[in-house]
C-alpha positions in Angstrom: 20.7 218.1 8.9 20.5 215.1 11.4 23.5 213.0 11.9 23.6 210.1 9.4 21.2 211.9 7.1 23.8 211.8 4.3 23.9 208.0 4.6 20.2 207.5 4.7 19.4 209.8 1.7 20.8 207.5 -1.1 18.9 204.5 0.4 15.7 206.5 0.6 16.1 207.7 -3.0 16.6 204.1 -4.1 13.6 203.0 -2.2 11.4 205.7 -3.7 12.7 205.0 -7.2 12.1 201.3 -6.8 8.5 201.8 -5.6 7.9 204.3 -8.5 9.2 201.8 -11.0 7.0 199.1 -9.5 3.9 201.3 -9.7 4.8 202.2 -13.3 5.2 198.5 -14.2 1.8 197.8 -12.6 0.0 200.6 -14.3 1.9 200.4 -17.6 3.2 196.9 -18.4 6.5 196.6 -20.2 4.8 195.3 -23.4 2.5 198.3 -23.5 5.3 200.8 -22.8 7.2 199.2 -25.8 4.2 199.5 -28.1 3.5 203.2 -27.3 7.1 204.4 -27.0 8.0 206.9 -29.7 11.0 206.2 -31.8 13.8 208.8 -31.8 13.7 211.3 -34.6 14.9 214.9 -35.1 12.5 217.8 -35.5 11.7 218.0 -39.3 11.6 221.8 -39.3 11.1 222.3 -43.1 8.2 219.8 -43.2 6.7 221.3 -40.1 6.8 224.9 -41.6 5.4 223.6 -44.9 2.6 221.8 -43.2 1.5 224.8 -41.2 1.5 227.0 -44.3 -0.3 224.4 -46.4 -3.2 223.8 -44.0 -3.5 227.2 -42.4 -3.2 229.7 -45.3 -6.5 228.5 -46.9 -8.2 228.7 -43.5 -6.7 232.2 -42.9 -8.1 233.4 -46.3 -11.5 231.9 -45.5 -11.6 233.5 -42.0 -10.4 236.8 -43.6 -13.4 237.0 -46.0 -15.8 236.0 -43.2 -16.7 232.5 -44.6 -14.8 230.0 -42.6 -16.5 227.0 -44.2 -14.9 227.9 -47.6 -11.5 226.9 -46.2 -12.4 223.5 -44.9 -12.1 221.5 -48.2 -8.8 223.2 -49.2 -7.5 222.5 -45.7 -8.5 218.9 -46.0 -6.7 218.6 -49.3 -3.7 220.2 -47.7 -3.8 217.6 -44.9 -3.7 214.9 -47.5 -0.9 216.6 -49.4 1.1 216.9 -46.1 0.5 213.4 -44.9 1.3 211.7 -48.2 4.5 213.7 -48.8 7.0 211.3 -47.2 10.1 212.6 -49.1 12.1 211.5 -52.0 12.8 213.2 -55.3 10.5 216.0 -56.5 9.1 213.7 -59.2 8.4 211.0 -56.7 6.7 213.4 -54.3 4.5 214.9 -57.0 3.5 211.5 -58.4 2.7 210.2 -54.9 0.6 213.2 -53.8 -1.1 213.6 -57.1 -2.2 210.0 -57.4 -3.4 209.9 -53.7 -5.3 213.2 -54.3 -6.9 212.5 -57.7 -7.5 208.7 -57.7 -7.7 208.4 -53.9 -9.1 211.5 -52.1 -11.2 213.0 -54.9 -12.6 209.7 -56.2 -13.3 208.7 -52.6 -15.2 211.9 -51.8 -17.2 211.4 -55.0 -18.1 207.8 -54.0 -18.9 208.9 -50.5 -21.1 211.7 -51.7 -23.0 209.3 -54.1 -23.7 206.8 -51.3 -24.4 209.5 -48.6 -27.5 208.7 -46.7 -28.0 205.4 -48.5 -28.0 203.1 -45.5 -27.2 199.5 -46.2 -26.3 200.4 -49.8 -23.5 202.5 -48.4 -22.3 199.6 -46.3 -22.1 197.3 -49.3 -20.4 200.0 -51.4 -17.7 200.6 -48.8 -17.0 196.9 -48.6 -16.3 196.9 -52.3 -14.2 200.0 -52.0 -12.2 198.2 -49.2 -11.6 195.4 -51.6 -10.3 197.7 -54.3 -8.2 199.5 -51.7 -6.6 196.2 -50.6 -5.8 195.2 -54.2 -4.2 198.6 -54.8 -1.9 198.0 -52.0 -0.1 195.3 -54.1 0.9 197.8 -56.7 3.5 199.5 -54.6 4.0 202.7 -52.6 1.8 204.9 -54.8 -0.9 202.3 -55.1 -0.9 201.7 -51.4 -1.2 205.4 -50.4 -3.8 205.9 -53.2 -5.8 202.9 -51.9 -5.7 204.2 -48.3 -6.9 207.7 -49.3 -9.7 206.1 -51.5 -11.0 204.2 -48.5 -10.5 207.0 -46.0 -12.3 209.7 -48.1 -15.1 207.4 -49.1 -15.8 206.8 -45.4 -15.5 210.5 -44.7 -17.8 211.2 -47.6 -20.8 209.6 -45.9 -20.5 212.2 -43.2 -21.2 216.0 -43.3 -18.6 216.5 -46.1 -20.5 214.2 -48.4 -23.7 216.2 -48.0 -22.1 219.2 -49.7 -23.4 220.0 -53.2 -22.5 220.1 -56.0 -20.1 217.2 -55.8 -17.7 218.7 -58.4 -17.4 221.8 -56.1 -16.4 219.6 -53.2 -13.7 217.8 -55.3 -12.5 221.1 -56.8 -12.0 222.7 -53.3 -10.3 219.6 -52.1 -7.9 219.4 -55.1 -7.1 223.1 -54.7 -5.7 222.5 -51.2 -3.6 219.6 -52.6 -2.3 221.8 -55.4 -1.3 224.5 -52.8 0.5 221.9 -50.8 2.4 220.8 -53.9 3.4 224.4 -54.7 5.0 224.6 -51.3 7.3 221.8 -52.2 8.8 223.8 -55.1 11.2 226.0 -53.1 12.9 222.9 -51.6 13.2 221.4 -55.0 14.8 224.5 -56.4 17.4 224.4 -53.6 18.0 220.7 -53.8 16.5 219.0 -56.8 17.7 215.5 -55.7 16.8 213.8 -52.5 19.1 213.4 -49.6 19.1 209.6 -50.1 20.5 210.0 -53.6 23.3 212.3 -52.4 24.2 209.7 -49.7 24.4 206.9 -52.3 26.6 209.1 -54.5 28.9 209.8 -51.5 29.5 206.0 -51.3 30.7 205.8 -54.8 32.8 209.0 -54.4 34.4 207.3 -51.3 35.1 204.3 -53.5 36.9 206.5 -56.0 38.8 208.3 -53.3 39.9 204.9 -51.9 41.1 203.7 -55.3 43.1 206.9 -55.7 44.8 206.5 -52.3 46.2 203.1 -53.0 49.9 203.1 -52.4 49.7 206.2 -50.2 49.5 206.7 -46.5 45.8 207.7 -46.7 44.5 204.3 -47.8 43.4 203.3 -44.2 41.7 206.6 -43.6 39.9 206.3 -47.0 38.7 202.9 -46.0 37.2 204.2 -42.8 35.6 207.0 -44.8 34.0 204.4 -47.1 32.6 202.5 -44.1 31.2 205.7 -42.7 29.6 206.7 -46.1 28.0 203.2 -46.4 26.6 203.4 -42.9 25.2 206.9 -43.5 23.7 205.9 -46.9 22.0 202.8 -45.6 20.6 204.7 -42.6 19.3 207.4 -44.9 17.7 205.0 -47.4 16.3 202.7 -44.7 14.8 205.7 -42.9 13.1 206.8 -46.1 11.9 203.2 -46.7 10.4 203.0 -43.2 8.2 206.0 -44.0 6.9 204.5 -47.2 3.5 202.8 -47.2 4.5 200.3 -49.8 7.1 199.1 -52.2 8.9 202.1 -53.7 10.8 201.6 -57.0 13.0 204.6 -56.4 14.2 203.6 -52.9 14.6 200.0 -54.2 16.9 201.3 -56.9 19.0 203.2 -54.4 19.4 200.2 -52.1 20.3 198.1 -55.2 23.0 200.6 -56.0 24.3 200.4 -52.5 24.3 196.6 -52.7 26.2 196.9 -56.0 28.9 198.9 -54.2 29.9 195.9 -52.0 31.7 193.9 -54.8 33.5 197.1 -55.8 34.6 197.7 -52.2 35.9 194.0 -52.0 37.8 194.4 -55.3 39.2 197.7 -54.0 40.4 196.0 -50.8 42.1 193.3 -52.9 43.9 196.0 -54.9 45.0 197.7 -51.7 46.5 194.4 -50.5 48.3 193.9 -53.9 49.4 197.5 -53.9 48.0 198.1 -57.4 46.5 201.5 -58.1 44.0 201.6 -61.0 44.8 204.1 -63.8 43.3 207.6 -63.7 40.7 206.6 -66.3 39.2 203.9 -64.0 39.1 206.3 -61.0 37.5 209.0 -63.1 34.9 206.4 -64.3 34.0 205.6 -60.6 33.7 209.3 -59.9 31.2 209.5 -62.8 29.3 206.6 -61.3 29.1 208.7 -58.1 27.7 211.6 -60.1 25.2 209.3 -61.8 24.0 208.0 -58.4 23.8 211.5 -56.8 22.1 213.3 -59.8 20.3 210.6 -61.7 22.3 211.1 -64.8 23.2 208.3 -67.2 26.2 206.3 -66.0 29.4 206.3 -68.0 30.7 203.6 -70.3 32.9 201.2 -68.4 36.4 200.9 -69.9 37.9 197.6 -70.8 40.1 195.8 -68.2 43.5 197.6 -67.8 44.9 194.4 -66.2 44.0 190.7 -66.2 44.8 190.3 -62.5 41.9 188.8 -60.5 41.4 192.0 -58.5 41.4 194.2 -61.6 38.9 191.9 -63.4 36.7 191.8 -60.3 36.7 195.6 -60.1 35.8 196.0 -63.8 32.9 193.5 -63.5 31.7 195.2 -60.3 31.8 198.6 -62.1 29.8 197.2 -65.0 27.2 195.7 -62.6 26.9 199.1 -60.8 26.5 200.9 -64.1 23.6 198.6 -65.1 21.8 199.4 -61.8 22.3 203.1 -62.3 21.1 203.1 -65.9 17.7 204.9 -66.5 16.2 201.8 -68.1 17.0 199.6 -65.2 14.1 198.3 -63.2 14.2 196.4 -60.0 11.6 193.8 -60.8 11.1 193.7 -64.5 14.3 193.1 -66.4 13.9 189.3 -66.6 10.1 189.4 -67.0 10.2 192.0 -69.8 12.3 189.6 -71.8 9.7 186.9 -71.1 6.9 189.2 -72.4 9.0 189.9 -75.5 8.9 186.2 -76.3 5.1 186.1 -76.4 3.9 185.4 -80.0 2.5 188.3 -82.0 0.0 186.4 -84.3 -2.4 189.3 -84.6 -3.0 192.8 -83.4 -4.9 191.7 -80.3 -1.9 189.6 -79.2 0.4 192.7 -79.5 -2.1 194.8 -77.5 -2.4 192.1 -74.9 1.4 191.9 -74.6 1.6 195.6 -74.1 -1.1 195.6 -71.5 0.6 192.7 -69.7 3.8 194.7 -69.7 2.1 197.8 -68.3 0.3 195.7 -65.6 3.5 194.0 -64.7 5.3 197.4 -64.4 2.5 198.6 -62.2 2.3 195.6 -59.9 5.9 194.6 -59.9 4.9 190.9 -59.8 3.2 188.2 -61.8 1.4 186.9 -58.8 -0.4 188.5 -55.8 0.9 186.8 -52.7 -1.1 184.9 -50.1 -0.6 187.6 -47.5 -2.0 190.3 -49.9 -5.1 188.3 -50.6 -5.6 187.5 -46.9 -5.1 191.1 -46.0 -7.8 192.2 -48.5 -10.3 189.7 -47.0 -9.5 190.9 -43.5 -9.9 194.6 -44.5 -13.3 193.9 -46.2 -14.5 192.0 -43.2 -13.5 194.8 -40.8 -15.2 197.4 -43.0 -18.3 195.2 -43.3 -18.6 194.8 -39.6 -18.0 198.5 -39.0 -20.7 199.3 -41.5 -23.2 197.0 -39.8 -22.3 198.4 -36.3 -22.8 201.9 -37.7 -26.3 201.1 -39.0 -27.4 199.1 -35.9 -25.9 201.1 -33.0 -27.2 204.6 -32.2 -23.9 206.4 -32.9 -24.2 210.0 -33.8 -21.3 210.2 -36.2 -21.2 206.7 -37.7 -18.7 207.5 -40.4 -16.0 207.9 -37.7 -16.2 204.2 -36.9 -15.6 203.3 -40.6 -12.9 206.0 -40.8 -11.1 204.6 -37.8 -11.1 201.0 -39.2 -9.8 202.3 -42.5 -6.9 204.3 -40.9 -6.0 201.8 -38.3 -6.1 198.6 -40.4 -5.2 199.8 -43.9 -1.5 200.8 -44.0 0.1 197.8 -45.6 -0.3 194.7 -43.5 1.1 196.6 -40.5 1.1 195.7 -36.8 -2.6 196.1 -36.3 -2.5 195.5 -32.5 0.2 198.1 -32.0 -1.5 200.7 -34.3 -4.9 200.1 -32.7 -3.5 200.7 -29.2 -1.5 203.7 -30.3 -4.4 205.2 -32.2 -6.8 204.5 -29.3 -4.5 206.2 -26.8 -3.7 209.1 -29.2 -7.3 209.6 -30.0 -8.3 209.8 -26.3 -5.7 212.6 -25.7 -6.6 214.3 -29.0 -10.3 214.1 -28.5 -9.9 215.7 -25.0 -7.8 218.4 -26.6 -10.4 219.0 -29.3 -13.1 219.3 -26.8 -11.1 221.9 -24.9 -10.5 223.9 -28.1 -14.1 223.8 -29.0 -15.1 225.1 -25.6 -12.4 227.8 -25.1 -11.5 229.1 -28.6 -13.8 230.5 -31.3 -13.6 232.4 -34.5 -10.3 233.6 -35.9 -8.5 232.7 -32.7 -8.7 229.0 -33.9 -6.0 229.8 -36.4 -3.4 229.7 -33.5 -4.1 226.1 -32.4 -4.6 225.1 -36.1 -1.1 226.3 -36.9 0.5 224.5 -34.0 -1.3 221.2 -34.7 -0.6 221.4 -38.4 3.1 222.0 -37.7 3.2 219.0 -35.4 1.8 216.5 -37.9 5.1 215.7 -39.6 6.8 215.4 -36.2 4.2 213.0 -34.9 4.4 210.9 -38.1 8.1 210.5 -37.7 7.9 209.5 -34.0 4.8 207.3 -33.4 1.4 206.5 -34.9 -0.3 207.4 -31.7 1.5 210.7 -31.5 0.3 211.5 -35.0 -3.3 210.6 -33.9 -2.9 212.9 -30.9 -2.2 215.9 -33.2 -4.5 214.9 -36.1 -7.6 214.2 -34.0 -8.2 217.7 -32.6 -7.4 219.3 -36.0 -10.0 217.2 -37.8 -12.5 217.5 -35.0 -12.4 221.3 -35.1 -12.5 221.3 -38.9 -15.6 219.2 -39.0 -17.2 221.3 -36.3 -16.8 224.4 -38.5 -18.8 222.6 -41.1 -21.5 221.2 -38.8 -21.2 222.9 -35.4 -22.2 220.9 -32.3 -19.5 222.0 -29.9 -17.5 219.8 -27.5 -20.0 216.8 -28.1 -18.3 216.2 -31.4 -15.0 215.4 -29.6 -16.9 213.0 -27.3 -18.6 211.3 -30.2 -15.2 211.1 -32.0 -13.7 209.3 -29.0 -16.5 206.8 -28.6 -16.6 205.9 -32.3 -12.8 205.6 -32.5 -12.8 203.2 -29.6 -15.5 201.1 -31.3 -13.5 201.1 -34.5 -10.3 200.0 -32.7 -12.2 197.2 -31.0 -13.6 196.0 -34.4 -10.0 196.0 -35.8 -8.7 193.9 -32.9 -11.6 191.5 -32.7 -12.2 191.0 -36.5 -8.9 191.9 -38.2 -6.4 190.7 -35.6 -7.6 188.1 -33.1 -9.0 185.5 -35.6 -5.7 185.5 -37.6 -2.9 184.0 -35.5 -0.4 184.4 -38.3 -0.7 188.2 -37.8 0.2 188.1 -34.2 3.9 187.6 -34.7 6.7 188.7 -37.1 7.9 186.0 -39.5 10.4 187.9 -41.6 13.5 185.6 -41.1 11.4 182.5 -41.8 9.8 184.1 -44.9 13.3 185.2 -46.1 14.6 181.7 -45.7 11.7 180.1 -47.5 11.9 182.6 -50.4 15.6 182.0 -50.7 15.1 178.2 -50.9 12.3 178.8 -53.5 14.6 180.9 -55.7 17.3 178.2 -55.3 14.8 175.5 -56.4 13.6 177.4 -59.4 17.2 178.1 -60.4 18.1 174.4 -60.3 15.1 173.4 -62.3 15.3 176.1 -64.9 19.0 176.1 -65.5 20.1 172.5 -64.8 19.1 170.6 -68.0 16.0 172.7 -68.6 13.0 171.2 -70.2 12.3 171.8 -73.9 10.4 175.1 -74.5 6.9 175.0 -76.0 6.3 175.4 -79.7 5.8 179.1 -79.3 9.2 179.5 -77.5 7.6 180.0 -74.0 8.7 178.3 -70.9 7.6 174.7 -70.2 4.6 174.4 -67.9 6.6 173.0 -64.9 9.1 176.0 -65.1 6.2 178.5 -65.4 4.4 177.1 -62.4 7.5 177.1 -60.3 8.4 180.6 -61.4 5.0 181.9 -60.5 5.1 180.2 -57.1 8.6 181.8 -56.5 7.3 185.2 -57.3 4.4 184.6 -54.9 6.9 183.8 -52.2 8.8 187.0 -52.9 5.5 188.9 -52.8 4.8 187.4 -49.4 8.3 188.3 -48.3 7.7 192.0 -49.3 4.3 192.0 -47.6 5.9 190.5 -44.4 8.6 193.1 -44.5 6.1 196.0 -44.9 4.0 194.6 -42.0 7.0 194.2 -39.7 8.0 197.8 -40.4 4.8 198.9 -38.6 5.8 197.0 -35.5 7.1 198.8 -32.4 10.6 200.3 -32.7 12.5 197.4 -31.1 11.2 195.1 -33.9 10.9 197.6 -36.8 14.5 198.8 -36.5 15.9 195.3 -36.9 13.4 194.6 -39.7 14.6 197.6 -41.7 18.1 196.2 -41.7 16.8 193.2 -43.7 15.6 195.3 -46.6 18.9 195.3 -48.6 18.9 191.5 -48.3 15.3 191.4 -49.6 16.2 193.6 -52.6 19.3 191.5 -53.2 17.3 188.3 -53.3 14.8 189.9 -55.8 17.8 190.7 -58.0 19.0 187.1 -57.8 15.5 186.0 -59.0 15.5 188.4 -61.9 19.0 187.3 -63.0 17.9 183.6 -62.8 14.8 184.4 -64.9 16.9 186.2 -67.6 19.4 183.4 -67.7 16.6 180.8 -68.0 15.3 182.6 -71.0 18.8 182.5 -72.6 19.0 178.7 -71.8 15.7 178.1 -73.6 17.2 179.9 -76.6 20.0 177.3 -76.7 22.7 179.0 -74.6 24.7 176.4 -72.7 24.7 176.8 -68.9 27.2 174.8 -66.9 25.5 172.6 -64.3 28.4 172.7 -62.0 28.2 176.5 -61.7 24.5 176.3 -61.1 25.0 173.8 -58.3 27.7 175.9 -56.8 25.4 179.0 -56.7 22.5 176.9 -55.4 24.7 175.7 -52.5 25.4 179.3 -51.6 21.7 180.2 -51.6 20.9 177.2 -49.4 23.5 178.3 -46.9 22.0 181.8 -46.9 18.5 180.4 -46.3 19.7 178.1 -43.5 21.5 180.9 -41.8 18.4 183.1 -42.0 16.2 180.4 -40.6 18.6 179.6 -37.8 19.7 183.1 -37.0 23.4 182.3 -37.6 26.1 184.0 -39.5 26.3 183.3 -43.2 29.3 180.9 -43.8 32.2 182.0 -45.9 32.1 180.7 -49.5 34.9 180.2 -52.0 35.2 181.5 -55.5 31.9 181.8 -57.4 31.5 180.6 -61.0 33.3 182.6 -63.6 31.2 181.4 -66.6 30.1 184.2 -68.8 26.5 182.8 -69.1 26.1 182.7 -65.4 27.6 186.2 -64.8 24.3 188.0 -64.1 23.4 185.4 -61.5 26.9 185.3 -60.0 26.9 189.1 -59.7 23.5 189.2 -58.0 24.6 186.4 -55.5 27.9 188.2 -54.8 26.0 191.4 -54.1 23.7 189.6 -51.8 26.6 188.0 -50.0 28.2 191.5 -49.7 25.1 192.7 -47.8 24.9 189.7 -45.5 28.7 189.4 -44.8 29.1 192.8 -43.3 30.0 191.3 -39.9 26.3 191.2 -38.8 24.5 188.0 -37.8 21.1 187.3 -39.3 18.6 187.9 -36.5 16.0 185.1 -36.0 13.7 187.7 -34.3 13.6 191.0 -36.3 
């Protein structure tokens, strides 16, 4: 080595590294690197093994009997069953996959087969299907995934799959693959019938019980640290599950509501620690049974009467009662107050009773009285994109025109998401995947295709957990080779897939993104602040000297209008939250942390609605307590809008009539006062 070489080497390394970083920044700008960067996630081995078995076993059987085309439809059904199985309890998973398969995939294939080769009629029909898909999104997670599969498989049905006859045979083969994917869920359910998220929430309540039992001992501080760790783990687990959902999920909403309800219990427990008062064994045993109820879905125990009339003991007893109400099987995140309103509807004849029941069912399905502005706007944007894609497919000489429509459906549909990010991710992922598909079609034939099929199928859950573009990278060659088995044209299919996908991404960006400036940025803090102020305004109008009810006992018109507008604001808040979850990781991670606050605000609205109904029945509501709660909500809204910490508040009203609202506001404060500042840029 030359003299001085040791001194020059670090400088040389820094120079090379600096030039490499400059080249990287010039070729891949920081904003693009952020959009395409995969989020960290562990390898989901059970899901990967199950996906490989679900997709490749039907293909292996078909190859074994010498008729590879017989395995295509079951493999497609297995892909749907794999992609829509995003976790949760066994019942949730079966309902989600079954609805997406029967009312989404099978119906979509039937529609696609019916309009196959119909030209402009097919374009009009797909625009109508897009409208139905957009409206289904408002129902919740199951409706959202069903609407997506309805549109995707209707678009796929105008391709070679839709040419298969008879149609019932196509649907039957597809549903057989879905059923096989569901069967593969069964072993996991036998080993662990309750979801990981449920067990994590149960661990929080068990930590609360352990903390109460340690009062007066040297383990109290350690138990408090264990409770904090359990809360962090539970929120991380539930928020991770929520980030994978394609829409509002009642089950995960219930879990986060149970976590929110644990905050007042923790505060009461801390007060008991300071006072050195240990609850009696019966109270601790009741909290342990609440933990069992949260973990296993059993009915919560009866809450014993107060053992002491000290403020901390009464606070603990009230918090336990609130938690028990959330964990009760009949509890519903959105409907408790509105069901009471429906019960007040007059039953003058049989048709009124039928109408009331239908209204109740519709309300339970949609979770809202009003469809928000964002949902309506999203439906219009989706229909416009599908319409333009259909026109382009008819006008341009594209070989596989259904890929353009399919790309628009997949890129744009999933719940108001970051269209720009998803279009870029899918475009990049499809380029890589199409090249891989072309290589597979050139190099591998016959039974040997089962090897890359198995690898790609196993990687689907991994790609889904990391990045939308990574999912497209693994899904594209899998679908390309499957379609080639049905209608062989070799590597040109991959090239056509690439061109059509790029056209579809361009349509989404030009029609569904660029003309809508409100979709360019995330507005979650502002929406949360506005929804909080709307709830506050409705509470003051409905509870402070409420107007006289109508002759039939219903709410006065002014209250009804304000209530509907408030529910629309909450609907827009949920839509904005779901859209922000699809943003790049730097934004979506912070957005996920807002979800407990969103659920808490919905709980406040439901408590206000129920209390307003009681007020119309003649129950006296103290104006002073309402004003006090309204001041707290205004402070929360201002903090959300400004990105500042929520100010400390004093004692909340103790009036029995306002107790449901007070408990809901206290739980919301418990979520927001965990030492974190509300971010103005989630």
